[in-house]
C-alpha positions as CSV (number, residue, x, y, z in Angstrom):
1,M,0.0,0.0,0.0
2,R,1.3,3.4,-0.8
3,N,-0.4,5.2,2.1
4,S,-2.9,4.7,4.8
5,R,-5.7,6.2,2.8
6,D,-5.4,3.5,0.1
7,A,-5.4,0.9,2.9
8,I,-8.6,2.3,4.4
9,L,-10.3,2.3,1.0
10,V,-9.3,-1.3,0.3
11,R,-10.6,-2.3,3.7
12,L,-13.9,-0.4,3.2
13,G,-14.2,-2.1,-0.2
14,A,-13.7,-5.5,1.3
15,D,-16.2,-4.8,4.1
16,F,-18.8,-3.6,1.5
17,A,-18.2,-6.7,-0.5
18,G,-18.8,-8.8,2.6
19,V,-22.1,-6.9,3.3
20,L,-23.2,-7.5,-0.3
21,L,-22.4,-11.2,-0.1
22,A,-24.3,-11.5,3.2
23,G,-27.3,-9.7,1.7
24,D,-27.1,-12.0,-1.3
25,L,-27.0,-15.1,0.8
26,F,-29.9,-13.8,2.9
27,A,-32.0,-13.0,-0.2
28,A,-31.2,-16.5,-1.6
29,A,-32.3,-18.2,1.6
30,L,-35.5,-16.0,1.7
31,F,-36.3,-16.9,-1.9
32,A,-35.8,-20.6,-1.2
33,G,-38.1,-20.3,1.8
34,V,-40.7,-18.6,-0.4
35,L,-40.4,-21.3,-3.1
36,F,-40.7,-24.0,-0.4
37,A,-43.8,-22.4,1.1
38,A,-45.4,-22.0,-2.4
39,A,-44.7,-25.7,-3.2
40,L,-46.1,-26.7,0.1
41,L,-49.2,-24.7,-0.4
42,A,-49.6,-26.0,-3.9
43,G,-49.3,-29.6,-2.6
44,V,-51.9,-29.0,0.1
45,L,-54.3,-27.4,-2.4
46,L,-53.8,-30.3,-4.8
47,A,-54.5,-32.8,-2.0
48,G,-57.6,-30.9,-1.0
49,V,-58.9,-30.9,-4.6
50,L,-58.2,-34.6,-5.0
51,F,-59.9,-35.4,-1.7
52,A,-63.0,-33.3,-2.7
53,A,-63.1,-35.0,-6.1
54,A,-62.9,-38.4,-4.4
55,L,-65.7,-37.5,-2.0
56,F,-67.8,-36.2,-4.9
57,A,-67.2,-39.4,-6.9
58,A,-68.1,-41.6,-3.9
59,G,-71.3,-39.6,-3.3
60,F,-72.2,-39.8,-7.0
61,L,-71.7,-43.6,-7.1
62,V,-73.7,-44.1,-3.9
63,G,-76.5,-41.9,-5.3
64,V,-76.5,-43.9,-8.6
65,F,-76.5,-47.2,-6.6
66,F,-79.5,-46.2,-4.5
67,T,-81.3,-44.8,-7.5
68,V,-80.9,-48.0,-9.5
69,A,-81.8,-50.0,-6.4
70,S,-85.0,-48.1,-5.9
71,M,-85.9,-48.6,-9.5
72,E,-85.4,-52.4,-9.1
73,V,-87.6,-52.5,-6.1
74,G,-90.3,-50.1,-7.4
């Protein structure tokens, strides 16, 4: 280093780069968390839709069965 001012500027630049790196890592972790939460929510919603469809199908089949059974009896 030529003088102390250059040393201080280099040190400040290194500190600033460290702050930028820490911010970048924090943003990456935050983005990963958001993606994980979105995937989890999508999975829960898909499971709910599939469960509702299964209940509807079961109710429909039971209704058809009892309708046909009542036609046979009547």
